[in-house]
C-alpha positions as CSV (number, residue, x, y, z in Angstrom):
1,M,90.2,90.1,109.4
2,W,87.4,90.1,112.0
3,K,83.7,89.7,111.7
4,G,81.1,90.4,114.5
5,A,78.9,93.2,115.6
6,I,78.9,96.5,117.4
7,Q,76.6,96.4,120.5
8,F,75.1,99.8,121.1
9,G,72.7,99.5,124.0
10,L,70.1,97.1,122.6
11,V,71.1,97.9,119.0
12,T,73.2,95.3,117.2
13,I,75.2,96.4,114.1
14,P,76.8,93.6,112.1
15,I,80.2,94.7,110.9
16,K,83.6,93.6,109.5
17,L,87.1,95.0,110.4
18,Y,89.9,95.6,107.9
19,L,93.4,96.7,108.7
20,A,93.7,100.4,108.0
21,T,97.4,100.3,107.5
22,E,99.5,98.7,104.7
23,S,101.4,95.7,106.0
24,N,103.7,95.4,103.0
25,Y,104.9,99.0,103.2
26,Q,107.9,98.4,105.4
27,V,111.2,97.6,103.6
28,R,112.0,94.1,104.8
29,F,115.3,92.1,104.8
30,N,116.0,88.4,104.7
31,M,118.7,86.7,106.7
32,L,121.5,85.3,104.5
33,H,124.6,83.2,105.0
34,D,127.5,85.6,104.6
35,K,129.6,82.9,102.9
36,D,127.4,82.1,99.9
37,L,124.5,84.6,100.3
38,S,122.0,81.7,100.5
39,R,118.8,82.5,102.4
40,I,118.7,81.1,106.0
41,Q,115.8,78.8,106.8
42,M,114.1,79.1,110.2
43,K,113.0,75.6,111.1
44,T,110.8,74.3,113.9
45,F,112.9,71.8,115.9
46,C,111.7,69.3,118.5
47,P,114.5,68.7,121.1
48,V,112.8,65.5,122.5
49,D,112.6,63.7,119.1
50,D,115.8,65.5,118.0
51,E,114.2,66.3,114.6
52,V,112.8,69.1,112.5
53,I,109.0,69.1,112.4
54,S,106.4,70.8,110.2
55,R,104.4,73.8,111.4
56,A,101.3,71.6,110.8
57,D,102.5,69.3,113.6
58,T,102.4,72.1,116.2
59,V,99.6,73.0,118.7
60,K,99.1,75.9,121.1
61,G,100.0,75.1,124.7
62,Y,99.6,77.0,128.0
63,E,102.3,76.4,130.7
64,Y,100.2,76.1,133.9
65,A,103.2,74.7,135.9
66,P,106.9,74.3,135.2
67,D,107.2,72.1,132.1
68,R,103.5,71.2,132.3
69,Y,101.2,72.3,129.4
70,V,97.6,72.1,128.5
71,V,96.7,72.2,124.7
72,V,94.3,75.0,123.6
73,T,92.7,74.6,120.2
74,D,90.9,77.2,118.0
75,E,87.6,75.5,119.0
76,D,88.5,76.2,122.7
77,L,89.2,79.8,121.9
78,E,85.8,80.2,120.2
79,K,84.1,78.9,123.4
80,V,85.7,81.6,125.7
81,P,82.7,82.9,127.7
82,L,83.2,86.5,126.8
83,K,80.8,88.6,124.8
84,T,83.6,90.6,123.2
85,V,84.9,87.5,121.3
86,R,82.4,88.4,118.5
87,T,81.0,91.7,119.8
88,I,82.4,95.2,120.1
89,E,80.8,96.2,123.3
90,I,80.6,100.0,123.7
91,E,81.2,100.8,127.3
92,Q,80.8,104.6,127.3
93,F,81.1,107.8,125.2
94,T,83.6,110.5,126.0
95,K,84.6,113.8,124.4
96,A,86.8,113.3,121.4
97,E,89.4,115.9,122.5
98,T,92.1,114.1,124.5
99,D,93.8,115.8,127.5
100,E,96.6,114.9,129.9
101,N,94.2,112.7,131.9
102,N,92.9,110.5,129.1
103,T,95.9,110.4,126.7
104,R,95.5,107.4,124.4
105,F,98.4,105.3,123.1
106,V,97.1,103.7,119.8
107,K,98.2,100.2,118.9
108,Q,96.4,99.4,115.7
109,A,93.8,101.0,113.5
110,Y,91.0,99.2,111.6
111,Y,88.4,100.3,109.1
112,I,84.8,99.3,109.9
113,E,82.6,98.1,107.2
114,P,78.9,97.6,108.1
115,D,76.8,94.8,106.7
116,K,73.9,95.9,104.5
117,I,71.4,95.0,107.2
118,G,73.0,97.3,109.8
119,R,73.9,100.3,107.6
120,K,71.2,102.6,108.9
121,A,72.1,102.0,112.6
122,F,75.8,102.2,111.8
123,Y,75.5,105.6,110.1
124,L,73.1,106.8,112.8
125,L,75.8,106.1,115.4
126,R,78.4,107.8,113.2
127,S,76.3,110.9,112.8
128,V,75.7,111.2,116.6
129,L,79.4,110.8,117.3
130,Q,80.3,113.4,114.7
131,D,77.6,115.9,115.7
132,E,78.4,115.7,119.4
133,G,82.2,115.4,119.1
134,L,82.3,112.1,120.9
135,T,84.4,108.9,120.9
136,A,82.9,105.5,121.7
137,I,85.1,103.6,124.2
138,C,84.7,99.8,123.8
139,K,86.2,96.4,124.3
140,V,86.8,93.7,121.7
141,V,88.7,90.4,121.4
142,I,91.1,90.3,118.4
143,K,93.8,87.6,118.0
144,D,93.1,85.8,121.3
145,R,93.4,89.0,123.3
146,E,90.8,91.4,124.7
147,A,91.7,95.0,123.7
148,L,90.5,98.4,124.9
149,A,89.5,100.3,121.8
150,A,87.9,103.6,120.6
151,I,85.5,104.2,117.7
152,D,85.6,107.5,115.8
153,P,84.0,108.8,112.6
154,F,86.5,108.6,109.8
155,G,85.8,109.8,106.2
156,D,82.8,107.9,105.0
157,T,83.0,105.2,107.6
158,M,84.3,104.8,111.2
159,L,87.7,103.8,112.5
160,L,88.3,101.4,115.4
161,T,91.7,101.9,117.1
162,T,92.9,99.5,119.7
163,L,94.5,101.1,122.8
164,H,97.0,100.0,125.4
165,W,95.5,99.1,128.8
166,P,96.3,101.7,131.5
167,D,98.6,99.3,133.3
168,E,100.6,98.8,130.1
169,I,101.6,102.5,130.1
170,R,104.9,103.2,131.8
171,S,105.1,106.0,134.3
172,T,107.0,109.2,133.4
173,K,108.6,109.0,136.8
174,E,111.1,106.6,135.3
175,L,112.5,109.5,133.2
176,D,115.3,111.8,134.2
177,L,113.2,115.0,134.4
178,P,114.0,118.2,136.3
179,D,112.3,118.8,139.7
180,E,112.3,122.6,139.4
181,E,110.3,124.7,137.0
182,L,112.4,126.4,134.3
183,E,112.1,130.2,134.0
184,F,112.0,131.9,130.6
185,K,112.7,135.5,129.6
186,P,109.7,137.4,128.2
187,A,111.7,137.8,124.9
188,E,112.3,134.1,124.7
189,L,108.6,133.3,125.2
190,A,107.5,135.9,122.7
191,M,110.0,134.6,120.0
192,A,109.0,131.0,120.7
193,K,105.3,131.9,120.3
194,Q,106.1,133.7,117.1
195,L,107.9,130.6,115.8
196,V,104.9,128.3,116.7
197,S,102.5,130.8,115.1
198,A,104.6,130.8,111.9
199,M,104.6,127.0,111.8
200,T,100.8,126.6,112.5
201,G,98.5,125.6,109.8
202,E,96.0,122.9,108.6
203,F,97.3,119.3,108.8
204,E,97.6,118.0,105.3
205,P,98.7,114.3,105.5
206,E,99.2,114.0,101.7
207,K,102.2,116.4,102.1
208,Y,104.1,114.0,104.2
209,H,105.9,110.8,103.3
210,D,108.5,108.4,104.7
211,E,111.7,110.0,103.6
212,Y,113.8,107.3,105.3
213,R,112.1,104.6,103.3
214,D,112.7,106.5,100.1
215,A,116.4,107.0,101.0
216,L,116.8,103.3,102.0
217,L,115.3,102.2,98.6
218,K,117.8,104.4,96.8
219,V,120.7,102.8,98.7
220,I,119.3,99.3,97.8
221,E,118.9,100.4,94.2
222,A,122.5,101.7,94.1
223,K,123.8,98.4,95.6
224,I,121.9,96.4,92.9
225,E,123.4,98.6,90.1
226,G,126.8,98.4,91.7
227,T,127.2,102.1,92.0
228,E,128.7,104.1,94.8
229,V,126.4,105.1,97.6
230,E,126.6,108.9,98.2
231,E,127.3,109.8,101.8
232,I,125.5,112.8,103.3
233,E,127.1,115.4,105.3
234,P,126.9,114.7,109.1
235,V,124.3,116.8,110.9
236,E,125.7,119.2,113.5
237,E,125.0,118.2,117.0
238,G,122.2,120.3,118.5
239,G,122.9,119.5,122.2
240,N,125.1,122.6,122.8
241,L,122.5,125.4,122.4
242,V,124.5,128.5,123.4
243,D,122.3,131.3,122.1
244,L,118.6,130.3,122.4
245,M,117.3,133.7,121.1
246,A,119.6,133.5,118.1
247,A,118.3,130.0,117.3
248,L,114.7,131.1,117.7
249,E,115.2,134.1,115.5
250,A,116.9,132.1,112.8
251,S,114.1,129.5,113.0
252,V,111.4,132.1,112.5
253,K,113.3,133.6,109.6
254,A,113.8,130.1,108.0
255,T,110.2,129.2,108.4
256,K,108.9,132.5,106.9
257,A,111.4,132.1,104.0
258,A,110.3,128.5,103.4
259,R,106.6,129.6,103.2
260,E,107.5,132.4,100.8
261,G,109.4,130.0,98.6
262,E,112.8,131.4,99.5
263,K,115.9,129.5,100.5
264,P,115.7,128.8,104.2
265,V,118.5,130.2,106.4
266,S,120.1,127.9,108.9
267,V,120.9,128.9,112.5
268,A,124.6,129.1,111.8
269,E,124.1,131.3,108.8
270,A,121.8,133.6,110.7
271,Q,124.4,133.9,113.5
272,K,127.1,134.8,111.0
273,Q,124.8,137.4,109.4
274,R,124.1,139.0,112.8
275,A,127.9,139.0,113.6
276,A,128.6,140.6,110.2
277,R,125.9,143.3,110.8
278,S,127.3,144.1,114.3
279,T,130.8,144.4,112.9
280,K,129.7,146.7,110.1
281,K,127.6,148.8,112.4
282,A,130.6,149.2,114.8
283,A,132.8,150.2,111.8
284,D,130.2,152.7,110.5
285,E,129.9,154.3,114.0
286,A,133.6,154.5,114.3
287,E,134.0,156.2,110.9
288,A,131.1,158.6,111.6
289,A,132.5,159.7,115.0
290,P,134.4,163.0,115.1
291,P,138.2,162.7,115.4
292,K,139.6,163.0,118.9
293,R,141.5,166.2,119.6
294,K,145.1,165.8,120.6
295,R,146.0,167.1,124.1
296,K,148.8,169.7,124.2
297,T,151.9,168.8,126.1
298,A,153.8,171.4,128.1
């Protein structure tokens, strides 16, 4: 979808970009007329001529004053005096590990395919980035917009990810966050760390899939076949967290059980089991205690 070159100092590497994500993956819906279920047509209408016009009869226009436009053609866009129109200009290299100060918000990912003439330089750059743990920060023009981007080694090629500009990122000051620091009990911290440790492992992307999409397709299939769509039980609200320690303990137990192939235990079940154990313990203690001697009355 884009053809140009990576500019690395005085080295020019001819490359092509391909979308790294599947555009047809999303389940899409069409707008229908509810009366006869005919598909609605979105037409281009000219209010001046009072008629529907073809997309071929449209041009791009920039409004430089109220109701005043200048037409910009594809040829005009090709003449934009900016090197990044056809060149990915590497600005700097930075450590690949991101921290709070250089958090990146990815917009779109692209696979990079080097032309045969530039393969040696391409893989030399990839090797250096990989060995040094670096990311190349660059700028490129895609779809009439200049984008900030990053280049990283990815499998047997490299991946270019476009990023939001810093002034596009909203401040966290707009959120309703507490001013004071929350204090945690040592037991709560220890149990939380135990839970995180139990859930820590290598990231294996192939284990994950879009469950919502699968469920949505099942609903659509049921509608097509005219069968009843099964309703799922509503999920309990998690806002009222009364016993944090009980929830953490149950979570650790459920995680360990899941890893061992056992049936996970929910927080509610774990709380019931604890209550039952406490009741049984109290009953056992009461039964084991020696009988109280009756006091003599005069």
